[in-house]
VODREN-297618 format. One line per field, with one value per residue (C-alpha): chain; x, y, z; residue in one letter. Coordinates in nm, 3 decimals, m for minus. Example, Ala and Ser with C-alpha at 12.3 -4.5 7.8 and 13.67 -1.06 7.14 Angstrom:
% residues 2
mol: [A;A] $
px: [1.230;1.367] $
py: [m0.450;m0.106] $
pz: [0.780;0.714] $
type: [A;S] $
This chain:
% residues 692
mol: [A;A;A;A;A;A;A;A;A;A;A;A;A;A;A;A;A;A;A;A;A;A;A;A;A;A;A;A;A;A;A;A;A;A;A;A;A;A;A;A;A;A;A;A;A;A;A;A;A;A;A;A;A;A;A;A;A;A;A;A;A;A;A;A;A;A;A;A;A;A;A;A;A;A;A;A;A;A;A;A;A;A;A;A;A;A;A;A;A;A;A;A;A;A;A;A;A;A;A;A;A;A;A;A;A;A;A;A;A;A;A;A;A;A;A;A;A;A;A;A;A;A;A;A;A;A;A;A;A;A;A;A;A;A;A;A;A;A;A;A;A;A;A;A;A;A;A;A;A;A;A;A;A;A;A;A;A;A;A;A;A;A;A;A;A;A;A;A;A;A;A;A;A;A;A;A;A;A;A;A;A;A;A;A;A;A;A;A;A;A;A;A;A;A;A;A;A;A;A;A;A;A;A;A;A;A;A;A;A;A;A;A;A;A;A;A;A;A;A;A;A;A;A;A;A;A;A;A;A;A;A;A;A;A;A;A;A;A;A;A;A;A;A;A;A;A;A;A;A;A;A;A;A;A;A;A;A;A;A;A;A;A;A;A;A;A;A;A;A;A;A;A;A;A;A;A;A;A;A;A;A;A;A;A;A;A;A;A;A;A;A;A;A;A;A;A;A;A;A;A;A;A;A;A;A;A;A;A;A;A;A;A;A;A;A;A;A;A;A;A;A;A;A;A;A;A;A;A;A;A;A;A;A;A;A;A;A;A;A;A;A;A;A;A;A;A;A;A;A;A;A;A;A;A;A;A;A;A;A;A;A;A;A;A;A;A;A;A;A;A;A;A;A;A;A;A;A;A;A;A;A;A;A;A;A;A;A;A;A;A;A;A;A;A;A;A;A;A;A;A;A;A;A;A;A;A;A;A;A;A;A;A;A;A;A;A;A;A;A;A;A;A;A;A;A;A;A;A;A;A;A;A;A;A;A;A;A;A;A;A;A;A;A;A;A;A;A;A;A;A;A;A;A;A;A;A;A;A;A;A;A;A;A;A;A;A;A;A;A;A;A;A;A;A;A;A;A;A;A;A;A;A;A;A;A;A;A;A;A;A;A;A;A;A;A;A;A;A;A;A;A;A;A;A;A;A;A;A;A;A;A;A;A;A;A;A;A;A;A;A;A;A;A;A;A;A;A;A;A;A;A;A;A;A;A;A;A;A;A;A;A;A;A;A;A;A;A;A;A;A;A;A;A;A;A;A;A;A;A;A;A;A;A;A;A;A;A;A;A;A;A;A;A;A;A;A;A;A;A;A;A;A;A;A;A;A;A;A;A;A;A;A;A;A;A;A;A;A;A;A;A;A;A;A;A;A;A;A;A;A;A;A;A;A;A;A;A;A;A;A;A;A;A;A;A;A;A;A;A;A;A;A;A;A;A;A;A;A;A;A;A;A;A;A;A;A;A;A;A;A;A;A;A;A;A;A;A;A;A;A;A;A;A;A;A;A;A;A;A;A;A;A;A;A;A;A;A;A;A;A;A;A;A;A;A;A;A;A;A;A;A;A] $
px: [2.787;2.670;2.707;2.338;2.393;2.695;2.498;2.219;2.471;2.596;2.242;2.144;2.467;2.394;2.036;2.146;2.409;2.147;1.922;2.210;2.277;1.910;1.929;2.220;1.988;1.729;1.989;2.275;2.414;2.488;2.338;2.135;1.808;1.567;1.496;1.448;1.118;1.002;0.853;1.197;1.315;1.028;0.944;1.299;1.241;0.955;1.200;1.404;1.084;0.996;1.334;1.296;0.932;1.024;1.269;1.057;0.959;1.325;1.459;1.382;1.674;1.920;1.786;1.797;2.159;2.243;2.085;2.262;2.596;2.539;2.454;2.762;2.991;2.866;2.879;3.240;3.353;3.196;3.326;3.682;3.692;3.521;3.546;3.245;3.324;3.319;3.019;3.027;2.963;2.599;2.583;2.611;2.298;2.123;2.218;2.081;1.755;1.734;1.790;1.518;1.273;1.360;1.322;0.983;0.846;1.019;1.264;1.561;1.636;1.469;1.784;2.017;2.007;2.119;2.389;2.533;2.492;2.671;2.969;2.961;2.988;3.279;3.466;3.430;3.585;3.379;3.316;3.214;2.979;2.807;2.735;2.599;2.367;2.246;2.124;1.972;1.789;1.637;1.522;1.431;1.054;1.090;1.350;1.144;0.802;0.809;0.968;1.102;1.133;1.392;1.583;1.578;1.867;2.088;2.003;2.081;2.412;2.527;2.440;2.604;2.923;2.930;2.872;3.172;3.387;3.262;3.395;3.131;3.333;3.425;3.138;2.855;2.623;2.682;2.617;2.289;2.200;2.265;2.051;1.771;1.775;1.737;1.465;1.268;1.316;1.220;0.873;0.825;0.764;1.038;1.243;1.572;1.669;1.519;1.745;1.510;1.760;1.837;2.213;2.431;2.724;2.991;3.268;3.270;3.503;3.604;3.973;4.097;4.379;4.255;4.574;4.660;4.964;5.298;5.349;5.696;5.584;5.292;5.511;5.775;5.513;5.354;5.696;5.766;5.433;5.492;5.840;5.715;5.417;5.616;5.877;5.611;5.450;5.792;5.874;5.538;5.601;5.942;5.807;5.517;5.712;5.402;5.427;5.244;5.238;5.376;5.247;5.430;5.627;5.892;6.230;6.336;6.074;6.262;6.481;6.380;6.627;6.476;6.654;6.815;6.625;6.322;6.008;5.798;5.436;5.167;4.818;4.629;4.259;3.940;4.015;4.378;4.309;4.083;4.217;4.216;3.876;3.696;3.613;3.264;3.235;2.975;3.219;3.441;3.804;3.866;4.137;3.896;3.609;3.811;3.804;3.447;3.328;3.473;3.371;3.010;3.063;3.098;2.754;2.607;2.720;2.598;2.310;2.253;2.569;2.353;2.183;2.487;2.428;2.794;2.810;2.478;2.598;2.919;2.717;2.491;2.786;2.963;2.654;2.582;2.938;2.915;2.596;2.745;3.053;2.844;2.639;2.950;3.113;2.798;2.766;3.132;3.087;2.776;2.951;3.238;3.016;2.742;2.391;2.502;2.478;2.739;3.059;3.353;3.714;3.845;4.168;4.352;4.249;4.359;4.700;4.794;4.935;4.996;5.356;5.317;5.259;5.584;5.811;5.931;5.922;5.926;5.878;5.570;5.280;5.219;4.925;4.648;4.637;4.334;4.095;3.891;3.512;3.546;3.802;3.591;3.289;3.492;3.630;3.277;3.158;3.440;3.372;3.004;3.044;2.955;3.242;3.147;3.430;3.536;3.886;3.974;4.308;4.354;4.497;4.177;3.932;3.894;3.846;3.578;3.392;3.376;3.208;2.827;2.777;2.992;2.793;2.467;2.588;2.675;2.341;2.147;2.328;2.225;1.861;1.863;1.995;1.749;1.458;1.589;1.588;1.236;1.122;1.224;0.982;0.688;0.441;0.614;0.632;0.260;0.192;0.397;0.212;m0.119;0.004;0.105;0.473;0.618;0.980;1.161;1.498;1.410;1.219;1.444;1.372;1.542;1.303;1.408;1.383;1.178;1.484;1.639;1.313;1.315;1.678;1.617;1.310;1.488;1.795;1.586;1.407;1.743;1.888;1.575;1.601;1.968;1.912;1.639;1.879;2.076;2.006;1.749;1.758;1.385;1.378;1.672;1.513;1.178;1.350;1.535;1.223;1.022;1.284;1.299;0.919;0.903;1.182;0.969;0.698;0.949;1.070;0.712;0.652;0.964;0.863;0.527;0.695;0.696;0.340;0.262;0.232;0.121;m0.224;m0.334;m0.525;m0.901;m1.065;m1.284;m1.595;m1.567;m1.524;m1.837;m2.036;m1.932;m2.026;m2.372;m2.413;m2.305;m2.545;m2.827;m2.752;m2.747;m3.057;m3.375;m3.622;m4.005;m4.144;m4.301;m4.672;m4.598;m4.246;m4.061;m4.131;m4.434;m4.782;m5.090;m5.293;m5.584;m5.812;m5.796;m5.993;m6.357;m6.491;m6.703;m7.055;m7.330;m7.443;m7.107;m6.833;m6.501;m6.146;m6.090;m6.457;m6.444;m6.161;m6.376;m6.653;m6.719;m6.678;m6.308;m6.223;m6.522;m6.520;m6.792;m7.059;m7.069;m7.399;m7.229;m7.038;m7.351;m7.447;m7.088;m7.041;m7.364;m7.255;m6.923;m7.110;m7.325;m7.013;m6.864;m7.174;m7.184;m6.807;m6.725;m6.348;m6.125;m5.960;m6.292;m6.394;m6.059;m6.081;m6.438;m6.334;m6.041;m6.268;m6.523;m6.252;m6.121;m6.463;m6.545;m6.219;m6.287;m6.645;m6.520;m6.260;m6.527;m6.767;m6.499;m6.542;m6.910;m7.048;m6.811;m7.105;m7.223;m6.903;m7.036;m7.316;m7.077;m6.966;m6.607;m6.703;m6.953;m7.257;m7.232;m7.609;m7.615;m7.335;m7.536;m7.847;m7.893;m7.798;m8.093;m8.159;m8.099;m8.419;m8.564;m8.468;m8.815;m8.806;m8.449;m8.559;m8.850;m8.614;m8.379;m8.664;m8.786;m8.434;m8.410;m8.737;m8.627;m8.309;m8.492;m8.716;m8.417;m8.248;m8.562;m8.606;m8.243;m8.271;m8.572;m8.398;m8.094;m8.313;m8.480;m8.142;m8.027;m8.340;m8.281;m7.922;m8.034;m8.278;m8.001;m7.775;m8.037;m8.087;m7.721;m7.717;m7.996;m7.798;m7.488;m7.265;m7.161;m6.793;m6.805;m7.026;m6.824;m6.572;m6.835;m7.020;m6.703;m6.620;m6.966] $
py: [m0.185;0.098;0.463;0.475;0.191;0.365;0.683;0.483;0.331;0.677;0.804;0.509;0.542;0.905;0.821;0.538;0.754;1.016;0.753;0.630;0.985;1.012;0.681;0.814;1.078;0.815;0.585;0.797;0.524;0.289;m0.020;m0.303;m0.191;m0.041;m0.166;0.095;0.108;0.295;0.575;0.646;0.800;1.048;0.949;0.920;0.553;0.652;0.865;0.557;0.378;0.655;0.631;0.256;0.279;0.537;0.294;m0.019;0.023;0.001;m0.293;m0.367;m0.608;m0.334;m0.114;m0.410;m0.470;m0.100;m0.081;m0.402;m0.262;0.059;m0.137;m0.356;m0.057;0.111;m0.221;m0.296;0.057;0.041;m0.312;m0.218;0.100;m0.002;m0.283;m0.470;m0.349;0.019;0.241;0.339;m0.023;0.054;0.186;m0.177;m0.267;0.042;m0.059;m0.411;m0.265;m0.034;m0.321;m0.519;m0.231;m0.208;m0.585;m0.591;m0.338;m0.522;m0.243;m0.483;m0.855;m1.030;m1.225;m0.923;m0.878;m1.236;m1.210;m0.922;m1.115;m1.414;m1.201;m1.033;m1.371;m1.470;m1.155;m1.185;m1.398;m1.636;m1.362;m1.125;m1.386;m1.404;m1.031;m1.080;m1.348;m1.107;m0.894;m1.193;m1.315;m0.972;m0.940;m1.302;m1.261;m0.952;m1.107;m1.418;m1.252;m1.190;m1.363;m1.651;m1.886;m1.656;m1.636;m1.991;m2.129;m1.834;m1.877;m2.247;m2.192;m1.918;m2.115;m2.434;m2.248;m2.101;m2.441;m2.581;m2.315;m2.379;m2.639;m2.870;m2.898;m2.535;m2.351;m2.582;m2.302;m2.098;m2.405;m2.442;m2.081;m2.137;m2.451;m2.281;m1.991;m2.232;m2.434;m2.120;m1.977;m2.280;m2.435;m2.744;m2.969;m2.830;m3.098;m2.911;m3.063;m3.409;m3.703;m3.852;m4.108;m4.241;m4.180;m4.235;m4.030;m4.287;m4.026;m4.005;m4.301;m4.394;m4.486;m4.709;m4.953;m5.276;m5.468;m5.527;m5.336;m5.520;m5.701;m5.560;m5.200;m5.246;m5.407;m5.130;m4.857;m5.036;m5.069;m4.698;m4.605;m4.842;m4.703;m4.345;m4.424;m4.644;m4.372;m4.122;m4.372;m4.462;m4.098;m4.045;m4.353;m4.226;m3.883;m4.014;m4.317;m4.532;m4.896;m4.996;m5.284;m5.207;m5.389;m5.709;m5.644;m5.861;m5.695;m5.383;m5.112;m4.850;m4.755;m4.624;m4.859;m5.198;m5.507;m5.696;m6.004;m5.916;m5.776;m5.549;m5.514;m5.423;m5.324;m5.097;m5.124;m5.222;m5.595;m5.585;m5.691;m5.983;m6.338;m6.531;m6.666;m6.408;m6.188;m6.239;m6.409;m6.157;m5.864;m5.866;m5.761;m5.403;m5.526;m5.783;m5.533;m5.253;m5.370;m5.500;m5.177;m4.937;m5.160;m5.079;m4.727;m4.862;m5.021;m4.708;m4.496;m4.749;m4.961;m5.148;m5.347;m5.550;m5.713;m5.943;m6.224;m6.242;m5.870;m5.889;m6.170;m5.983;m5.670;m5.858;m6.006;m5.669;m5.486;m5.756;m5.735;m5.356;m5.365;m5.612;m5.397;m5.082;m5.254;m5.383;m5.039;m4.878;m5.136;m5.086;m4.708;m4.741;m4.978;m4.731;m4.425;m4.591;m4.516;m4.235;m4.286;m4.023;m4.145;m4.194;m4.229;m4.581;m4.688;m4.679;m4.315;m4.219;m4.389;m4.288;m3.941;m3.756;m3.728;m3.354;m3.323;m3.505;m3.311;m3.063;m3.292;m3.662;m3.752;m3.544;m3.457;m3.089;m2.939;m2.798;m2.417;m2.247;m2.113;m1.797;m1.816;m1.714;m1.984;m2.241;m2.146;m2.173;m2.510;m2.631;m2.513;m2.702;m3.013;m3.018;m2.921;m3.165;m3.342;m3.469;m3.725;m3.991;m4.040;m4.397;m4.443;m4.765;m4.574;m4.368;m4.653;m4.738;m4.369;m4.334;m4.637;m4.478;m4.165;m4.197;m3.935;m4.138;m4.451;m4.266;m4.144;m4.495;m4.636;m4.360;m4.453;m4.813;m4.708;m4.524;m4.833;m5.061;m4.844;m4.881;m5.259;m5.254;m5.075;m5.389;m5.623;m5.767;m5.572;m5.239;m5.312;m5.385;m5.043;m4.876;m5.075;m4.957;m4.599;m4.657;m4.573;m4.455;m4.362;m4.682;m4.540;m4.578;m4.905;m5.208;m5.562;m5.713;m5.850;m5.918;m6.280;m6.385;m6.463;m6.129;m5.952;m6.111;m6.009;m5.652;m5.613;m5.752;m5.537;m5.222;m5.296;m5.358;m5.029;m4.841;m4.986;m4.890;m4.531;m4.476;m4.546;m4.280;m3.916;m3.772;m4.102;m4.118;m3.760;m3.830;m4.145;m3.973;m3.697;m3.950;m4.160;m3.851;m3.749;m4.100;m4.121;m3.798;m3.920;m4.224;m3.990;m3.810;m4.143;m4.242;m3.900;m3.942;m4.296;m4.181;m3.924;m3.614;m3.490;m3.129;m3.057;m2.698;m2.645;m2.364;m2.080;m2.102;m1.873;m1.590;m1.729;m2.053;m1.862;m1.651;m1.960;m2.139;m1.834;m1.832;m2.201;m2.159;m1.868;m2.070;m2.368;m2.156;m1.950;m2.015;m2.234;m2.244;m2.532;m2.796;m2.865;m3.235;m3.318;m3.588;m3.935;m3.831;m3.987;m3.821;m3.711;m3.565;m3.832;m3.654;m3.360;m3.333;m3.250;m3.521;m3.633;m3.511;m3.754;m3.941;m3.873;m3.785;m3.718;m3.744;m3.804;m4.117;m4.243;m4.197;m4.435;m4.714;m4.997;m4.901;m4.972;m5.164;m5.546;m5.707;m5.943;m6.314;m6.280;m6.047;m6.344;m6.556;m6.398;m6.388;m6.755;m6.849;m6.653;m6.840;m7.172;m7.064;m6.973;m7.315;m7.485;m7.264;m7.280;m7.408;m7.449;m7.581;m7.240;m7.068;m7.345;m7.325;m6.944;m6.962;m7.234;m7.025;m6.723;m6.937;m7.088;m6.740;m6.609;m6.922;m6.891;m6.526;m6.612;m6.891;m6.658;m6.400;m6.670;m6.808;m6.508;m6.550;m6.862;m7.135;m7.359;m7.363;m7.527;m7.876;m7.835;m7.769;m8.077;m8.010;m7.670;m7.808;m7.629;m7.306;m7.254;m7.318;m7.065;m6.794;m6.848;m6.574;m6.675;m6.764;m6.500;m6.610;m6.712;m6.473;m6.498;m6.638;m6.913;m6.991;m7.026;m7.259;m7.472;m7.494;m7.602;m7.868;m7.991;m8.023;m8.223;m8.458;m8.512;m8.601;m8.848;m9.010;m9.050;m9.209;m9.444;m9.544;m9.629;m9.851;m10.039;m10.094;m10.247;m10.479;m10.595;m10.686;m10.898;m11.080;m11.142;m11.298;m11.527;m11.640;m11.720;m11.929;m12.116;m12.193;m12.337;m12.566;m12.689;m12.773;m12.509;m12.339;m12.393;m12.201;m11.909;m11.743;m11.641;m11.515;m11.334;m11.174;m11.072;m10.928] $
pz: [m10.852;m11.078;m10.995;m10.904;m10.659;m10.504;m10.458;m10.292;m10.051;m9.956;m9.912;m9.692;m9.492;m9.415;m9.318;m9.088;m8.921;m8.855;m8.698;m8.481;m8.363;m8.271;m8.081;m7.877;m7.740;m7.650;m7.483;m7.357;m7.129;m7.422;m7.259;m7.403;m7.250;m7.342;m7.691;m7.964;m8.151;m8.458;m8.247;m8.098;m8.430;m8.483;m8.840;m8.974;m9.055;m9.283;m9.484;m9.565;m9.657;m9.899;m10.068;m10.119;m10.229;m10.493;m10.644;m10.626;m10.989;m11.090;m10.881;m10.520;m10.475;m10.567;m10.291;m10.046;m10.141;m10.108;m9.760;m9.654;m9.772;m9.579;m9.261;m9.296;m9.348;m9.032;m8.844;m8.942;m8.853;m8.508;m8.448;m8.542;m8.336;m8.010;m7.759;m7.629;m7.278;m7.381;m7.339;m7.704;m7.803;m7.738;m8.094;m8.211;m8.012;m8.152;m8.507;m8.455;m8.319;m8.619;m8.864;m8.684;m8.734;m9.104;m9.156;m8.983;m9.233;m9.521;m9.601;m9.593;m9.593;m9.294;m9.211;m9.212;m8.836;m8.773;m9.038;m8.840;m8.512;m8.664;m8.761;m8.421;m8.246;m8.469;m8.375;m7.996;m7.726;m7.513;m7.257;m7.534;m7.678;m7.340;m7.364;m7.717;m7.586;m7.321;m7.609;m7.791;m7.481;m7.425;m7.791;m7.864;m7.893;m8.107;m8.338;m8.418;m8.427;m8.804;m9.106;m8.897;m9.195;m9.352;m9.022;m8.883;m9.086;m8.995;m8.625;m8.643;m8.819;m8.580;m8.267;m8.392;m8.480;m8.131;m7.970;m8.158;m7.996;m7.644;m7.407;m7.262;m6.941;m6.876;m7.047;m6.948;m6.838;m7.152;m7.369;m7.187;m7.263;m7.633;m7.640;m7.449;m7.695;m7.985;m7.810;m7.735;m8.083;m8.288;m8.272;m8.062;m8.361;m8.583;m8.756;m8.750;m8.415;m8.477;m8.558;m8.819;m8.947;m8.599;m8.616;m8.310;m8.185;m8.260;m8.267;m7.887;m7.829;m7.475;m7.471;m7.189;m7.117;m7.266;m7.182;m6.814;m6.683;m6.674;m6.347;m6.283;m6.329;m6.096;m5.831;m5.851;m5.820;m5.525;m5.359;m5.404;m5.245;m4.953;m4.891;m4.878;m4.659;m4.423;m4.379;m4.276;m4.037;m3.888;m3.816;m3.642;m3.427;m3.321;m3.227;m3.018;m2.877;m2.884;m2.981;m3.293;m3.531;m3.876;m4.181;m4.260;m4.576;m4.732;m4.698;m4.510;m4.539;m4.335;m4.628;m4.964;m5.136;m5.213;m5.091;m5.374;m5.476;m5.269;m5.420;m5.200;m5.290;m5.038;m5.138;m4.898;m4.968;m4.797;m4.825;m4.714;m4.356;m4.455;m4.476;m4.798;m4.890;m4.676;m4.975;m5.107;m5.442;m5.552;m5.543;m5.853;m5.845;m5.977;m6.214;m6.358;m6.374;m6.537;m6.904;m6.878;m6.718;m6.974;m7.266;m7.175;m7.312;m7.666;m7.633;m7.475;m7.772;m8.032;m7.899;m8.225;m8.149;m7.912;m8.210;m8.212;m7.962;m7.850;m7.779;m7.600;m7.373;m7.288;m7.219;m6.977;m6.789;m6.772;m6.646;m6.386;m6.253;m6.245;m6.041;m5.796;m5.753;m5.702;m5.432;m5.257;m5.260;m5.123;m4.845;m4.754;m4.739;m4.525;m4.286;m4.246;m4.197;m3.990;m4.114;m4.342;m4.716;m4.797;m4.964;m4.733;m4.838;m4.861;m4.683;m5.011;m5.059;m4.707;m4.732;m5.084;m5.134;m5.452;m5.556;m5.596;m5.221;m5.147;m5.378;m5.115;m4.811;m4.888;m4.523;m4.450;m4.678;m4.726;m4.542;m4.752;m4.728;m4.586;m4.851;m4.831;m4.893;m5.260;m5.326;m5.143;m5.352;m5.671;m5.564;m5.486;m5.827;m5.999;m5.792;m5.881;m6.247;m6.519;m6.694;m7.040;m7.055;m6.809;m6.676;m6.769;m6.599;m6.402;m6.109;m6.078;m6.126;m5.756;m5.675;m5.940;m5.811;m5.465;m5.607;m5.585;m5.858;m6.095;m6.017;m6.081;m6.420;m6.530;m6.415;m6.591;m6.911;m6.849;m6.800;m7.133;m7.310;m7.129;m7.242;m7.597;m7.555;m7.413;m7.729;m7.924;m7.745;m7.944;m7.731;m7.798;m8.169;m8.182;m8.030;m8.303;m8.567;m8.425;m8.448;m8.814;m8.772;m9.103;m9.021;m9.110;m9.000;m8.632;m8.671;m8.629;m8.740;m8.434;m8.170;m7.813;m7.699;m7.396;m7.182;m7.270;m7.185;m6.839;m6.784;m6.903;m6.682;m6.375;m6.435;m6.471;m6.146;m5.975;m6.101;m5.996;m5.644;m5.625;m5.742;m5.482;m5.197;m5.018;m4.955;m5.196;m5.385;m5.445;m5.575;m5.807;m5.949;m5.997;m6.195;m6.412;m6.466;m6.568;m6.825;m6.969;m6.988;m7.185;m7.410;m7.498;m7.620;m7.841;m7.982;m8.070;m8.226;m8.439;m8.536;m8.675;m8.898;m8.674;m8.731;m8.656;m8.286;m8.308;m8.452;m8.677;m8.509;m8.505;m8.763;m8.628;m8.800;m8.602;m8.277;m8.344;m8.438;m8.121;m7.914;m8.068;m8.001;m7.638;m7.588;m7.742;m7.521;m7.205;m7.288;m7.078;m7.262;m7.256;m7.058;m7.279;m7.219;m7.203;m7.085;m7.270;m7.133;m6.921;m6.930;m7.074;m6.767;m6.959;m6.820;m6.482;m6.618;m6.499;m6.841;m7.005;m7.091;m6.865;m6.599;m6.595;m6.348;m6.505;m6.383;m6.011;m5.947;m6.160;m5.946;m5.634;m5.748;m5.489;m5.737;m5.770;m5.405;m5.247;m5.244;m5.462;m5.327;m5.389;m5.573;m5.825;m5.970;m6.032;m6.364;m6.506;m6.416;m6.590;m6.898;m6.901;m6.878;m7.170;m7.369;m7.296;m7.432;m7.742;m7.811;m8.159;m8.118;m7.846;m7.802;m7.734;m7.497;m7.313;m7.284;m7.146;m6.899;m6.776;m6.724;m6.536;m6.311;m6.227;m6.131;m5.927;m5.734;m5.651;m5.543;m5.314;m5.164;m5.078;m4.943;m4.714;m4.484;m4.391;m4.572;m4.472;m4.372;m4.737;m4.864;m4.768;m5.019;m5.307;m5.499;m5.620;m5.753;m6.005;m5.871;m5.676;m5.649;m5.271;m5.236;m5.405;m5.187;m4.937;m4.577;m4.337;m4.071;m3.706;m3.498;m3.237;m2.869;m2.744;m3.000;m2.902;m2.533;m2.633;m2.834;m2.536;m2.296;m2.541;m2.567;m2.185;m2.161;m2.430;m2.237;m1.914;m2.096;m2.253;m1.914;m1.754;m2.044;m2.023;m1.650;m1.709;m1.985;m1.761;m1.484;m1.730;m1.852;m1.506;m1.446;m1.770;m1.661;m1.336;m1.515;m1.744;m1.454;m1.285;m1.612;m1.630;m1.278;m1.367;m1.664;m1.450;m1.595;m1.271;m1.347;m1.673;m1.594;m1.314;m1.562;m1.806;m1.528;m1.409;m1.759;m1.797] $
type: [M;S;S;A;G;I;S;S;V;H;A;F;T;D;S;L;K;G;L;L;D;R;S;R;Q;V;K;P;D;G;G;I;E;P;A;L;V;S;A;S;F;S;G;D;V;E;N;I;A;K;K;I;N;L;G;R;S;V;N;T;Q;D;H;Y;A;A;L;E;T;A;C;R;N;I;F;Y;N;L;L;A;S;T;S;I;Q;D;K;S;F;G;Q;I;W;N;L;L;D;L;V;T;I;L;S;D;V;Q;L;C;E;P;G;L;V;F;W;L;V;E;E;L;L;D;S;Q;T;I;D;G;C;K;V;V;F;D;Y;L;D;S;R;R;E;R;L;I;A;K;H;F;K;Q;K;Q;L;I;I;L;R;A;C;N;E;L;L;R;R;L;S;R;A;E;D;T;V;F;C;G;R;V;F;I;F;M;F;Q;S;F;P;L;G;D;R;S;S;V;N;L;R;G;E;Y;H;T;E;N;V;T;V;F;D;K;A;P;P;P;K;E;V;A;E;S;E;G;A;M;E;V;D;Q;E;H;S;A;I;K;Q;Q;E;D;S;T;E;E;P;S;T;A;P;Q;V;Q;G;D;T;S;S;S;Q;P;V;E;G;V;T;K;S;V;K;F;D;A;Q;A;D;K;P;K;G;A;E;S;E;S;E;P;D;P;E;T;L;Y;P;L;F;W;S;L;Q;D;T;F;S;Q;P;I;R;L;F;D;S;Q;I;F;S;S;F;K;S;G;L;D;L;T;L;R;K;F;K;A;V;Q;Q;H;Q;Q;S;R;S;G;T;S;N;L;P;S;P;S;P;S;Q;S;L;K;R;K;R;S;N;L;E;N;D;P;Q;Q;P;Q;K;R;P;R;L;D;P;D;Q;Q;Q;Q;Q;H;R;L;A;T;S;F;N;P;R;Y;L;T;S;R;D;L;F;S;L;E;L;S;D;P;T;F;R;R;H;I;L;V;Q;A;L;I;L;I;D;F;L;L;S;L;T;P;R;A;K;R;K;L;E;D;K;K;A;S;N;K;S;V;L;Y;G;Y;T;L;A;D;D;D;I;K;W;V;T;A;T;R;S;E;I;A;T;Y;L;Q;Q;G;Q;E;G;K;F;Y;Y;R;M;V;D;T;V;L;S;R;D;K;N;W;V;H;W;K;A;V;G;C;P;L;I;S;Q;S;P;I;P;P;A;S;I;L;E;S;Q;K;G;A;A;K;A;C;A;P;R;R;I;R;P;T;P;L;G;S;L;D;L;S;F;L;S;N;T;G;D;E;G;Q;A;Q;G;L;E;A;L;K;R;P;E;R;Y;A;L;P;K;V;E;D;Y;K;A;P;I;M;E;D;E;F;D;I;E;R;A;K;T;E;E;E;K;E;A;A;G;T;A;K;A;S;K;M;W;R;A;L;R;L;A;S;K;N;R;M;N;M;F;D;K;I;E;D;G;K;D;L;G;A;L;F;D;P;P;Q;P;P;P;P;L;A;K;M;A;E;I;D;S;N;T;D;Q;K;G;D;E;M;E;A;K;G;G;Q;E;E;A;E;G;K;E;V;M;K;E;D;V;N;G;V;K;D;L;G;M;E;E;I;M;P;T;A;V;E;A;T] $
């Protein structure tokens, strides 16, 4: 660096030290809070700005480099002379705030503050890094508010380096803080945390004993456990002097020395007291399940291995056996604890002791010391902490199977893999084609067969039913299902090429235009003289030619509501007959005939009320002249009485005349009879006379 550059470094160093001395007056306690702002330095920051602005015509980068060198010199001196637990370490936080102010006004490199934070994290222990993240969490919004593009790579590098130092098992909470800081700092649709190429974490290999243990070693270990347990049980029997039945073991179990030529091997587990053949066929043996169970982890870490049919078939058999074993263990625990779904220790857990407990007294297990509340809380925290790796020892396999949390973890892994398989069905692929997926790295050519689809669907339903059992089972499954559903959305977003999620802000002109449109839409409007879709009612007005009723008066005319007379149809019918005779075409003749028939029918309908006696004079509707004649008025009452008297006289005369004719008939009858007697026909006539 030239002499001019060295002088600039000294000048900037003196200015920064003066600003730090001023900050000590603002924050005498040396803590993280409150954050320093430009107003806290009373215009001293503007002096540095003037120095840089005066030299902009020469070379701005030289002044940036000089200011960065001055900041680093002060930073290294403070870092070497103070501890993060000291009160004077607050000058580091003040320096970082000061660098943030300078970067916001473009007086130094935007990423300088995170360069210093990165070196600060490298220089501190894990506990010290937690304090540094307290500062970062409190300043996150301010640090990323401006020039984030120049800072994002430095943030990503610093956080990833810190995560490599942390233990996922012991520093789980701190790892979560680091991830949350990155998630909140980077935009939601940023590609820095997206696995665009669809790579899998194949480095996380699960190591387990693939070969079964030698038979002799297993038998000797079982004999040693039986000897120790039987000795403790024997001593308790002698002290209480109560008879009991000891387990039947080949050889003498009262001594720790095995009998020569006799092998002692007793297995204390849940099925020890059952006779042969009583064990259900659906529950697999732990020794048989062990290699199949842990081989599932290879498929979980690399799902594309299932594209091989042999691996897929072995995976299906292993997962089916695992589910059957989980159900059997859960049923056994529920039967031991009644209706409770909490895990209960199996007989093998209660009889087996750790060798460390028998070091001092091989006859009696050591009693567990009483723990104070702090130790109990710490033990509970360790028991419920997340362990990123499984313990794959054969001796611990039965204990792990009895842990419901362990079983849940395995089944959640299976659900993740099953969702991956369901994304390979023809229906799911058609959905991606409709969305025009462009990321070929996460699009696989393998398509799941129909039989495999049925198995995957049934297995997912079976796992979902299992996870919903027990205490808070439904809540746990709902949480898992929600996370997996959201993960599907992320997979689809990655398949379509990660389009932008965040949208650009709306320009002010569009906002003003929308406000005007909303005000115009909500403004009161003048009523239209004729609403849309309404009829023209101008005919109701009373204005019109003189002498003619208009409007409502025209509607009140009698011909609109009064029935017409029969005589009113006489002239129209005659006109229709005239039209029929004068018609030149068949259409005109047919139209005139239809009009005449309509009028005749209406005339007959009206005449049916008071002229029914005229209907006999009408010949099939050909001539309605008699119908149109006015009805005859009724005769007067005197004439009606005279007609009645004449009618009575005529009746009397008819009766007298009838009696005279009857007498004359009888005389004729007698003369006939006498004539018959004279003729000698007396035998025939009685019958005729009687008949007459």
